[in-house]
N, C-alpha and C positions, 0 to 999 in steps of 0.2 A: 058792394061792401068790401070785397077783397081788394079792389083798387084803392079804396079809402084807407084801409089798414096798411097797405104797401106804401102809399104816399106819406102817411103819418110816420111810419117806421123809417123811411128814407129821410124825411125832414129831421127827425130826431138824431139820426146818425150824422147828418151834415152839421147839425147844431153842435154836436159833441166834438167835431173836428176843430182843432185849434190851428189857426194860420201861423205859419212860421214867421217870426220876426227877423227880417234881414237887418243885421247891424248897420247903422247909418255910417257911411264913410266920413271920417272927420275932415274938416278943412285944415290944411297944414301947409306951411311954407317949407317946401322941400329943400331950400337952400340952408335953412336952419342957421346954426352958428358952428364955428370950428373950435374944437378944444384939443389940447395936446394929449395924445395917447401915450402916457408915461411908459407903459410896459413895452410898447412897440418901439418907442424912441430909444429906450435903454438897450433893447435887443439890436437895433440897427447901429447904435453907437458902438456896441461891443464888436460888431462886424467891421467897424471902421468907417461907417457912413455918418457923416456929420449932418446936423440939422434936426429939426423936430418933425415928428410924424403926427399928422392931425387926423381926427375922426369927426364926423358930422353928427350933430345932435339937433333933433327937431322937437318942437313943442306940440304935443297932441293933447287936446282937452286940458290945457293949462298945466300939463306935466311934461317934463323933459324925458326924451326917449332917444336912445341911440338909433341912428339911421338904420342900421342892420336889423335891430329889433322891430322897427316900424315896418320894414319890408317883410319880415317873417310873420308879423301879426296881420297886416292888412293887405299885403300883396304876395301871398304865398303862391298863387297861381301865376306862373310866368306867361301864360297865354291870356291874362286878364285884359279885357277891353277898356278897363277904367283908365282914363287919361292920366290921372295922378299916378297910378301904378306904373304905367308905361314910362312916364318921365322919371319916376323914382328908380326904376330898373336901369334906365340909361345913365342916370347920375351914379348909381352903384358901380356900373362898369367902369366909369371914369375914375371914381374914387379907389377902386380895387387895384389900379395900376401902381400908384405910389402914395396913397393916402388922400384924404379929402383936400380939395382945392377950392378956392373961392372963385376961380376963373372957369366958369362953365360956358358952353356954347350958347348962342342965342336960342331962345325957345325953351330952355330948361330953367 
C-alpha cells in the first residue's frame, strides 16, 4: 500500500511539472539588406571621412530587425553551437570593422 501511495504521489508531482518551451529559432537570411546609418554617417563625415556608413537589417518573423538586435536576442551566447549564430557572429566581426558590406566571404 505504501508503494502505491508513493507511486501515485510521484506521478502527480511529475504531471504538475511543466516542460520548458525552448523558443524556436527563426529562419532568417543573415545577409539581410543594407541601409544607411544616418547618425554614424554624419559622425564620420564630421571627422572628414567621406562616404556612407551602412548597417545590416534582417527580416525575422516578417518584421525588420537591426542585425545587432538579432544577435542580442537570438545569439547572446558566443559559444552557441547553432550554425546560424556562428555565421551571424562571423558576419558581425566583418561588419564591425567599417560598417556592413554586401561582399561577404563564401559560406556566409
